[in-house]
C-alpha positions, 0 to 999 in steps of 0.5 A: 479916224486916228487919235491925232486926227481927232486932236487936230479937229478938236483944236480947230473946232475950239478956235472956230467956236471961240471966234463965232461966240466973240462975233455973236456976243455973249448975249446972243440967243442960241437957236439950236439950244433955245434955253441958252444964250452964248454965255451959257454955251461958253460956260458949259463947253469950257467947264466940260473942257476943264473936266475932261482935261482933269481926267487925262492930266491928273489920272482920276479913275472915278467920275467927278462933278463938273467944276464951278463956272466963274462969274464972267461975261463978255470978252472975259468969258470968251478969254476963259473959254479959250484958256479952257480949250488950250488946257484941254488940247495941251493935256491931250497932246502931252498925255502918254498913250497908255494914260489910265483914267476914267472914261464912259464909252467903249474905246481903245484907250482912255486917251482915244476916248477923251480926244474923240469925245471932246472933238465931237463935243466941240464940233456940235457946240461950234455949230451952236455958236455959229448958229447964234452968230447967224452966218454960214456954218463951217462944214465937217468932213464926211468921215468925222460926221460918220464917226460922230453918228457911230459914237451917238448910236452905238455909244451914248444910246447903248447906255441905260440912260437912253430914253429912246424906247418903244413898247413893242420892238421896232427897227430904225435904219440910218444911212449916209449917202456919201460914206456908204455907212449904215446902222440898224437901230433896234428899239424896245423897252430896253436901251437901243441896240445898234449894229453896223450894216443893213440887217433885216427890214426896217420900219423907218429909214433916216438918210442924207449926207453924213454931215446932215445926219450928224447934225440932225441926230444931235437935234441941231438940224431937221432930218434930211430924209425920212421914209417909212413910219414917220412916228419913229423919226418923231420918237427920235426927235422927242426922246434922244436928247443927251 
């Protein structure tokens, strides 16, 4: 996917998130994040939007803490989230392609990183807001979901902070049914090493549509299909939270 496509997805997902949160009400519980109510979801996602926008708009080259969250609730908090989303979309849309700033996963450029990352951040939390609302959730495209799986496996879980570890080397495979994407995840006492393709034998395979796996691997939905060693699937569920 191109950066412009991620930007369009980000814009759409943020609008859907705000609408779902408004309909659910800020006191509604978020079943996909049991410790949260909708107000927590809006405060977190809005703060992340403003944090991301600050790197792109202000050119910060070192990691900065999230800003303070205002003491708002109800309609005022929804409005604050909408403004946070507008600030982020505007910062990304107005940025020069060669903008220099801090970013934390491999990417062609800082702008490509932040647009992609915030598109997925917002899509996952939009799902949370719709789950809190309790009605049908909005689908994402197979290509977008496949990209999100790739970012999670080859980006987030390649970092030293990943807790998905095994005492002995193990191999997990992830396969989408609708995009023909396959990943081989090699687990050990070190951070997981993930490659594209079906390389060697795997002890456990997770499969399903790209959207099903996208939500499941982010621990928003059950794993659609598990074959082989169920313990590896359980290990993912227990230790993969970001």
